[in-house]
N, C-alpha and C positions, 0 to 999 in steps of 0.2 A: 683633475676633474674626472668623475666617473662617467664612462660611456653609457648613455641612456639605452643604446641598443643592447648592451650587456645586461643591465639591471631589468630590462623589460622582457628578456628572453624567457620562453617557456617551451616545454616539450611534453607531449603525451607519449608514454611508453607502454606498449601492450606486452603481455607475458610471452607472446610468440616472437618477440623481437621487433615488431613493427613500430616505427617511430613517426610522429607528426610534430613538426616544429611550428610554433606560433608565438603569441605574445601573452604576457601575464594578465590575468583577469581576476579581480578580487584580491584576496590575501596572497602574499608572496611566500614561497617556501616549497614544501613537498607534501604530497598526500597519496595514500595508497588505498585501493578498494577494488571492487568488482566493476568493470566498465560495462555499462548498459546504455541503450538508447531509448528515448521517449519521443513519441510521434505527435504529441499535442501541438497544435498551432497556436493555442492561447493558454493562459493559466500557468505561466512559469512560476509565479509566486506560490500558488497552491502546490505545485510539484515540489519546489524546493523545501517547503515546510511540511511535507508529508513524511511522517516518521518511517513509513515503509521503505524509504530510500536510504535509511541509515546504512553505512558501510559501502555505498555504491557511488561511483563516479558517473554522473549522468551526462550523456551526450544528447543535445537537443537537435532533432532533425529540422525543425523550423529554422530558417537561416538568420532571422533578425530577432534578437532577444534584448529586452530591457527598455523598449521604447515607451511602455506605459508606467515605468518606474515601479515603486513599491508603496504600500500603504499599510495602515494598522487594522484594516477591516478584513482583508483577504487571507492572512496567514491561517494555516490549519493546525498550528501548534505554536509553542513558545519560542521556537528558533528554527533556523535552517538546519536540516539533518543530512543532506547529501555529503558524501565524503569529498567530492570534487565536482567541478562544473566545466563543461566543454561546449563552447558555442562558436559559430562561424563569424557572425557580425554582431558585435556588442554595440548597442545604440549609444551614440554620443550625446543624444538629447532626450530628455524625458518630456513626453507630450501627452498628458492625460490630466483632466481636471481633478481626478481622485488621487493623484500621486502626492505622496508626502516625502519622498526621497528617491534616490537612485538605487538601482540594483547593485551597481558596483560598490557603492558605499556600504550597503547592507552585507554583501559578501565579505568585505573587509572586517566589518564589525563582528560578524559571526565566525571569523577565522577560516573561511572557505577558500581553498586554493583552486583557482580555475585557469583556463586557457582559452584564448580567443584567436580568431584569424586562421583557423585550420579548416580543411575541407571535411566537414562533418558527414557529408554524403559518403566519402571514401571510408571513414571510420565505421559508419553504419553498415555499409556493404561488407566490410571485413567481419564485423560481429555477426552478421546474418550468415556469412559463409562458414565461419569457424565456431561461432557461439560466443556468448558472454565469457569474458576471461578477466583475470587479475590484471591490473594496470596501475599506473602512477602518473601524476602530474608533477613536474619539477619546474620551478620558476625562480627567477633571481639567481643567486649564487648556485643553488642546487641544479639549475639548468646546465651549469658548466661542469658538473660531475662527469667522470668518464662513463661513456655509454654502457660499458660492461658492469660498472658499479650500479648504475641506475637499474639495469635489467635484473641484477642480483637482488636488489631491494624489492623489486616488483614480485619476482618469483617466490621470495621468502614471505610475502604477505599472507594474510589469513584467507582461507578458502571459504566461500559462502556455504558450501556443503558442511553440515554438522555444526553450523554456527548459530548459537542462541543469542539474539540481540534484544529480546524483550525487556530485560532488566535495564538496558540503556535508555529506552524510550518511554517506559511506563511511568505513571505517577508514583510517587513514593508514599503519599498519604491519600486515603479515600477522600472524596468530596462529592457534593450533591448539587444537582441542578433541579430547581423546582419545576413542576409541570406547568405548562402554559394552558390556560383555559381550564376546562373540567378535568380533574385528575381521575385517570382510569386505573391507576395502580403504580407500582414501582418496578423498575427494571435495573438489574445489576449489570453493569458494563465492565467486563474485564479489559482493562487498558493494556493492549499489546502494542500500542502505537496509534491510538485512536485520533481521529481528526475532529476538529472543533465542530464542523458542520454536521457530522454524524450525531453528536450529542444534541445539537440544536434541533435537528429533525425529530429525534425521539421526544424531546421535551415539548415540541410543538404539537405532538400527537397525544398529549395528556399523560405522558410518563413522568413520574418522579425518578430522575436519573441518578443512580448511585455509581460513581466511577471508582473502580477498585484497582489496586496494584496487581501486577501480574503474579505476585507471590501469594495471593489470597488462597486460603485453604478451604476445603469443603465444610469444615465446622464453622468457619467464619462466614461463609456464604449462607449456610443454614441459619445462623444466628440473625442474619439480616432479614431473612424470610421474604425475599422479593417475589413478585408475581411472575417474573420472567427473567431470562438470562440472555445476554448479548455478548458475543466475542467480536472484537474489532479487527481491523487490518493491522499489519505490523511487519517488521523485517525479519530476515533469518530463515533458517531451515526448519520446517515443521517437524521433521524427524528428531530435532533436538529439543522438543518442548514436551517432554513426558509428563511433567507435573500439571501442566494446563490440560492435557488430554485426560489425565486421571480425574481432575476436578470436573471436567465436562461429563465424563462417564457417570460420576456420582450424581451430578445434577439431573442427568437424563433418567437415571434409575429412580430419582425422587419424583419424576413426572413434571419437572419444571419446563415450561415452554422455552424454546431456544431459537435464536436467530443469529447467524454468524456471517460475516462478510470477509472476503479476501483471505487473510491468514486464518480467520475464524472458520472459513469453509474448509481449509486444509486440515485444521485441527478437528473439525467435525468428522471429516472423512476418516481420520485416524481413530477417533473415538468409536466410530462404527465398525472399525476393524480393517479398513482399507489402507493401502500403502500410499506413499507420495514419491514423486520423482522430480528431478530438476529439468526444466525446459532448456532447449539449446540457447535461446536468447530472450525468452519470456514475452510477456504482453505488457507494454507500457505505453499509455496514451489515452486519449479521450474519444477514440473513433473505432472501438473494437466491436464488431457485430456478433451478437449472441442470439440463439434461438431459445425462447422460453417455451418449453414443451407443454406447460400447463395452459398456455393461451394460444400457442402456435403463432406467436408474433415474434418478429425480429426486433431487437432493441440495440441501439448504438450505446455502448457503455464506456465508462471510465475504468481503466484497469492499471494495475501495477503489481505484477507478480512474476517470480521466476521459478516457482514450484507449482505442482499441480497434483490433484488426487488421481490415483491409478484405479479406475473403475470403468467398466463398459458403459457406453452411453445409451444402449438400448435395453429394454426389458426391465422387469422387476427383479431385484436382487435380495438375497438374504444377508442381513448384517452379520459378518463373521464374528462380531463381538456380542451377538445375542440381543440386538435391539429391534428385531423383527424385519419387516420388509422395507426396502429402500429403493429409490429410483434416482437416476440422474435427471434433474429437472431442467437444466440449461446446459448448452454446449456451444463452443466457439464455432462459427461458420468459416473461420480461416483455417483451422487445423484440427477441429473436432476434440479439443481439450475440454475436460469436464469444467463447467462454469457454474454448476449449482447442484445441490443434493436435497432430496426431500424424503423424510422418514414417513412411512405410511401407518405405522402402529404406535408412534409416539409423537408428541407435538413439537417437531423440530424441523428446521430447514436452513439452508445457507446458500449464498451465492459467492462466486469468486471475485466479482468486480465491486466497484464502489458506487452503490446506488444513490449516495448523497450528491453525486455529480459536482464536486468542487475540485478543480474546474472541469466542466464537461457537460454532456447532454443530460436531459431530465427524463429520459425514457423510463428509468427504473425507480423513480420516486415512489411508485405505487407499492413497492415491496414494504416500505415502512407502514403503509396503510394495511397491507395484508397481515403484517405482524400485529398491529394494533387491534384489528378486528378479531383475530384469533385469540388474543389475550382477553379481550372483552367477553368473547363467547365462553371461554373457560371459566372466567370469573362468575358468569351468569349460569354456570352449570350446563352449558350447551356443548355439543360435539365440536371439537376443534379440527379444522381441515386447512392446513397450510397450503394446500394445492389450489384452493379457490381463489381466483383473482378478484381483487377489490378495485372497482372502478375509481379512478382518481380524476380530479379536475385538471391535473397536470397533463 
């Protein structure tokens, strides 16, 4: 008879040699990725299905995970994208009227190797001290591998720096979501790992939404003749996405109104001529405070990024790529990281966080209204000012 304690064993191994022993959770086997922590107290299903987490082993700081189960309404994409999952206490009971299944079963179905029963506080403190790093989860027979062999597998894994993951998460074929209510025009969405709720919010504001593969060319975009362009969130290093930057630069020169979020903010920064850099441990969670300089209001935002735009947060700057004046419109109140950009001479802006708030606060929903009103103004031949705040019922 097989010893259950052996088949249930699991270990999280970090690239610096730190090890945490626990129990298998989800699929059994091995997985490698960048180990990061997420601070959201709720919304684990939205986190798991966010394509921005591709290639990452996510440590949940909330101690109790899985109690509300999973359903078919809350996923942000077609599958779970995290490379691995780390929790302290996995709920043994599903207690929610909306639940249609258990998280554990869903992790198994999507082949996600996880670990439970470890001190996630200790892991988080380690990552905050040293920074996000490569790691691996080994469970079942793989948990019994020699520790030196496990560490060698971890250190040989891919580094997030220089990694382009857009092709793994993007749609292969274009598709269209019809506008809800009065149609104000069309928006081309470059899918770099877009979330379902983002597309829904655009459609609800009267946009006919054309979702395009990450490999879309400028000629293909021009043939579509959209009224605006949107770049989504997504995983990977923005410095490894030259083709998407070139596409954006061409669209900006054509005068196409632009709105980018998360990865789309970093690529906008690159298109303007600024650099990007890797943060020590990133911003991941639904409780990140940001100052919107255009309104002088603090918003609590949903974020998931490990890279940031390298630009000063004060003053008006000249775009190194020749797109006129630019200013940092938002910045983090925790560490002064750039959280938004606004072009002053072309109709374009971006934010580093996820304004669709799935899961998370609704403080930033008004940015979709700001985008809508600017596109309507341009269609009517009026001046476009992406800096003007649009009052929202939210």
